[in-house]
Structures are given as C-alpha cells and as structure tokens.
C-alpha positions in Angstrom: 95.6 -227.9 206.7 95.6 -230.3 209.5 93.1 -231.8 211.9 92.3 -230.0 215.2 93.9 -232.8 217.1 97.2 -232.2 215.1 97.0 -228.4 215.3 96.5 -228.6 219.1 99.6 -230.9 219.3 101.7 -228.5 217.2 100.4 -225.5 219.3 101.6 -227.2 222.5 105.3 -227.4 221.3 107.6 -225.0 223.0 109.1 -224.2 219.7 105.8 -223.1 218.5 105.2 -220.8 221.4 108.6 -219.4 221.2 108.2 -218.8 217.3 111.3 -220.7 216.6 110.6 -222.0 213.0 113.7 -224.1 212.6 113.2 -225.9 216.1 109.5 -226.3 215.3 110.3 -228.0 212.0 112.9 -230.3 213.9 110.1 -231.1 216.5 107.7 -232.1 213.7 110.1 -234.5 212.1 111.2 -235.9 215.4 107.6 -236.7 216.6 106.3 -237.8 213.2 109.4 -239.4 211.7 108.0 -238.8 208.2 111.5 -238.9 206.6 112.0 -242.5 208.0 108.9 -243.9 206.3 110.1 -245.2 203.0 106.9 -247.4 202.5 103.9 -246.1 204.3 101.2 -247.5 202.2 100.9 -250.4 199.9 98.7 -251.0 197.0 97.2 -253.9 199.0 96.0 -251.4 201.6 93.9 -249.6 199.0 92.5 -252.9 197.6 91.6 -253.9 201.0 89.9 -250.7 201.7 87.8 -250.9 198.5 86.9 -254.6 199.3 85.6 -253.7 202.7 83.6 -250.9 201.1 82.2 -253.3 198.5 81.0 -255.7 201.3 79.1 -252.9 202.9 75.2 -252.9 201.9 75.5 -249.2 201.6 76.9 -246.1 203.0 74.2 -245.4 205.6 75.2 -241.9 206.3 77.2 -239.0 204.7 79.7 -239.3 207.5 80.4 -243.0 206.6 80.9 -241.9 203.0 83.2 -239.0 204.0 85.4 -241.1 206.3 85.7 -243.7 203.3 86.6 -241.0 200.9 89.1 -239.4 203.2 90.9 -242.8 203.7 90.7 -243.6 200.0 92.3 -240.2 199.0 94.9 -240.4 201.6 96.1 -243.8 200.6 95.6 -243.3 196.8 97.3 -239.9 196.9 100.3 -241.2 198.7 100.6 -244.0 196.4 100.4 -241.8 193.4 103.3 -239.6 194.8 105.6 -242.5 195.5 107.1 -245.2 193.2 104.9 -248.1 194.0 106.5 -250.6 191.5 
C-alpha cells in the first residue's frame, strides 16, 4: 500500500509504463534513496511527537487523531525494526 501521491509518481515512471520490473526497482531506489538512510528516525522524534500531542487540549476531530496515529506508527514502527541503541 502507498499513498495516491506516491502511486501517481510511480505510475509516471517510464520503467513502470514499459513493465520493466528491474528498472522500476532501480528508479525507486534512485528517487527515494532508502538504502542510503541509516538513521531516519530517532527516539527523540517520537518523544517530541508525543509531547506535542500532550500539549493539545484534545483531538478536535477524527482526522487529527488519524494524522497523529499515522505519524506515531510510522516513527515507532521504523524504530522497532532498527537498532536504536
């Protein structure tokens, strides 16, 4: 699963249109450079997110809660899969 924005980007790649899976993978690595990121998130990023949420009076709308939850899961999930020590 990916966002609509990311999907549209991927579908715009010539390698996608050509059905060239190997080149498509190379394009994705080139544009996103995920293999070069050794430390994307830090524990302090998660702590800051939680502190900002604590300072909010409330989650006024479901969309705000959903946005917070997505950010939390993205950071926490990434930290759980990496060596954060």
